[in-house]
ZADO-1210 file (C-alpha; in nm, 4 decimals, padded with zeros to 6 digits):
<atoms>
<atom x="-00.3324" y="01.8554" z="01.8819" code="MET" pos="1"/>
<atom x="-00.2503" y="01.7168" z="01.5372" code="SER" pos="2"/>
<atom x="-00.4962" y="01.5507" z="01.3002" code="GLY" pos="3"/>
<atom x="-00.3501" y="01.2104" z="01.3863" code="ASP" pos="4"/>
<atom x="-00.4221" y="01.2686" z="01.7572" code="ASP" pos="5"/>
<atom x="-00.7935" y="01.3223" z="01.7009" code="VAL" pos="6"/>
<atom x="-00.8581" y="01.0171" z="01.4842" code="ARG" pos="7"/>
<atom x="-01.1246" y="00.7931" z="01.6303" code="GLY" pos="8"/>
<atom x="-01.0595" y="00.4479" z="01.7619" code="THR" pos="9"/>
<atom x="-01.2782" y="00.3032" z="01.4870" code="SER" pos="10"/>
<atom x="-01.0302" y="00.4370" z="01.2298" code="GLN" pos="11"/>
<atom x="-00.7427" y="00.3000" z="01.4317" code="GLU" pos="12"/>
<atom x="-00.9119" y="-00.0378" z="01.4667" code="SER" pos="13"/>
<atom x="-00.9943" y="-00.0459" z="01.0986" code="ARG" pos="14"/>
<atom x="-00.6325" y="00.0311" z="01.0087" code="PHE" pos="15"/>
<atom x="-00.5009" y="-00.2356" z="01.2457" code="ARG" pos="16"/>
<atom x="-00.7340" y="-00.4965" z="01.0980" code="LEU" pos="17"/>
<atom x="-00.6329" y="-00.3984" z="00.7466" code="MET" pos="18"/>
<atom x="-00.2617" y="-00.4049" z="00.8341" code="PHE" pos="19"/>
<atom x="-00.2810" y="-00.7384" z="01.0159" code="ASP" pos="20"/>
<atom x="-00.4913" y="-00.8938" z="00.7412" code="GLY" pos="21"/>
<atom x="-00.2958" y="-00.7715" z="00.4395" code="HIS" pos="22"/>
<atom x="00.0648" y="-00.7102" z="00.5440" code="PHE" pos="23"/>
<atom x="00.1911" y="-01.0473" z="00.4179" code="ARG" pos="24"/>
<atom x="00.0143" y="-01.0152" z="00.0824" code="SER" pos="25"/>
<atom x="00.1434" y="-00.6635" z="00.0221" code="ILE" pos="26"/>
<atom x="00.4957" y="-00.7582" z="00.1321" code="HIS" pos="27"/>
<atom x="00.5039" y="-01.0641" z="-00.0951" code="ALA" pos="28"/>
<atom x="00.3764" y="-00.8521" z="-00.3853" code="TYR" pos="29"/>
<atom x="00.6439" y="-00.5895" z="-00.3236" code="ALA" pos="30"/>
<atom x="00.9206" y="-00.8521" z="-00.3079" code="ILE" pos="31"/>
<atom x="00.8061" y="-00.9995" z="-00.6406" code="ARG" pos="32"/>
<atom x="00.8150" y="-00.6553" z="-00.8002" code="ARG" pos="33"/>
<atom x="01.1330" y="-00.5045" z="-00.6559" code="VAL" pos="34"/>
<atom x="01.3311" y="-00.8209" z="-00.5831" code="GLY" pos="35"/>
<atom x="01.4896" y="-00.6914" z="-00.2645" code="SER" pos="36"/>
<atom x="01.3701" y="-00.7395" z="00.0905" code="GLY" pos="37"/>
<atom x="01.4927" y="-00.3949" z="00.1941" code="ASP" pos="38"/>
<atom x="01.3270" y="-00.2215" z="-00.0994" code="ASP" pos="39"/>
<atom x="01.0103" y="-00.4249" z="-00.0465" code="ALA" pos="40"/>
<atom x="01.0050" y="-00.3107" z="00.3155" code="GLY" pos="41"/>
<atom x="01.0222" y="00.0496" z="00.1994" code="ASP" pos="42"/>
<atom x="00.7339" y="-00.0091" z="-00.0411" code="VAL" pos="43"/>
<atom x="00.5219" y="-00.1732" z="00.2292" code="VAL" pos="44"/>
<atom x="00.5952" y="00.1080" z="00.4738" code="ALA" pos="45"/>
<atom x="00.4871" y="00.3663" z="00.2169" code="GLU" pos="46"/>
<atom x="00.1733" y="00.1705" z="00.1250" code="VAL" pos="47"/>
<atom x="00.0540" y="00.1522" z="00.4843" code="PHE" pos="48"/>
<atom x="00.1581" y="00.5097" z="00.5638" code="ALA" pos="49"/>
<atom x="-00.0510" y="00.6228" z="00.2680" code="THR" pos="50"/>
<atom x="-00.3387" y="00.4013" z="00.3788" code="ALA" pos="51"/>
<atom x="-00.3284" y="00.5606" z="00.7243" code="TRP" pos="52"/>
<atom x="-00.3247" y="00.9134" z="00.5832" code="ARG" pos="53"/>
<atom x="-00.6124" y="00.8282" z="00.3500" code="ARG" pos="54"/>
<atom x="-00.8031" y="00.5901" z="00.5808" code="ILE" pos="55"/>
<atom x="-01.1343" y="00.7610" z="00.5007" code="ASP" pos="56"/>
<atom x="-01.0839" y="00.6753" z="00.1312" code="GLU" pos="57"/>
<atom x="-00.9996" y="00.3073" z="00.1833" code="VAL" pos="58"/>
<atom x="-01.2846" y="00.0856" z="00.0634" code="PRO" pos="59"/>
<atom x="-01.4390" y="-00.1767" z="00.2866" code="GLU" pos="60"/>
<atom x="-01.3114" y="-00.5366" z="00.2730" code="PRO" pos="61"/>
<atom x="-01.2504" y="-00.7202" z="00.0500" code="PRO" pos="62"/>
<atom x="-01.1913" y="-00.4263" z="-00.1869" code="GLU" pos="63"/>
<atom x="-00.9404" y="-00.2770" z="00.0566" code="ASP" pos="64"/>
<atom x="-00.6752" y="-00.5273" z="-00.0532" code="LEU" pos="65"/>
<atom x="-00.7140" y="-00.4278" z="-00.4181" code="LEU" pos="66"/>
<atom x="-00.6889" y="-00.0630" z="-00.3178" code="TRP" pos="67"/>
<atom x="-00.3661" y="-00.1363" z="-00.1292" code="LEU" pos="68"/>
<atom x="-00.2221" y="-00.3231" z="-00.4289" code="TYR" pos="69"/>
<atom x="-00.2865" y="-00.0160" z="-00.6421" code="GLY" pos="70"/>
<atom x="-00.0819" y="00.2173" z="-00.4230" code="LEU" pos="71"/>
<atom x="00.2688" y="00.0918" z="-00.5101" code="PRO" pos="72"/>
<atom x="00.1799" y="00.0558" z="-00.8771" code="VAL" pos="73"/>
<atom x="00.0742" y="00.4201" z="-00.8820" code="GLY" pos="74"/>
<atom x="00.3917" y="00.5209" z="-00.7015" code="GLN" pos="75"/>
<atom x="00.6138" y="00.3242" z="-00.9400" code="TRP" pos="76"/>
<atom x="00.4383" y="00.4591" z="-01.2462" code="LEU" pos="77"/>
<atom x="00.4537" y="00.8181" z="-01.1248" code="SER" pos="78"/>
<atom x="00.8275" y="00.7927" z="-01.0622" code="THR" pos="79"/>
<atom x="00.9073" y="00.5669" z="-01.3584" code="GLY" pos="80"/>
<atom x="01.0850" y="00.3380" z="-01.1142" code="ALA" pos="81"/>
<atom x="01.1284" y="-00.0387" z="-01.1125" code="VAL" pos="82"/>
<atom x="00.7915" y="-00.1456" z="-01.2467" code="LEU" pos="83"/>
<atom x="00.7584" y="00.1095" z="-01.5254" code="GLY" pos="84"/>
<atom x="00.9264" y="-00.0944" z="-01.7974" code="GLU" pos="85"/>
<atom x="00.7503" y="-00.4160" z="-01.6962" code="GLU" pos="86"/>
<atom x="00.4123" y="-00.2463" z="-01.7245" code="VAL" pos="87"/>
<atom x="00.4901" y="-00.1109" z="-02.0711" code="VAL" pos="88"/>
<atom x="00.6118" y="-00.4515" z="-02.1882" code="LEU" pos="89"/>
<atom x="00.3165" y="-00.6426" z="-02.0480" code="SER" pos="90"/>
<atom x="00.0630" y="-00.4039" z="-02.1984" code="ILE" pos="91"/>
<atom x="00.2333" y="-00.3684" z="-02.5373" code="GLY" pos="92"/>
</atoms>
């Protein structure tokens, strides 16, 4: 039995509520940043996959949305992809 198989229903319910409540916001944010629906879909998939893997670390609402917003930024910065130059320009 894998770790995913033994997760409690409260974790599953919490994830479903988070996904249903924040999918549109995260998707719109990703589209604004990457400019492509396909790429935005990839970003959203990775954000929610990470949220599922780290569900015990996700803060309670309403801070959960801010936590989710931080995931793609961290991914972009760590890879130097897409958003990296924008961040440098907006800070500098």
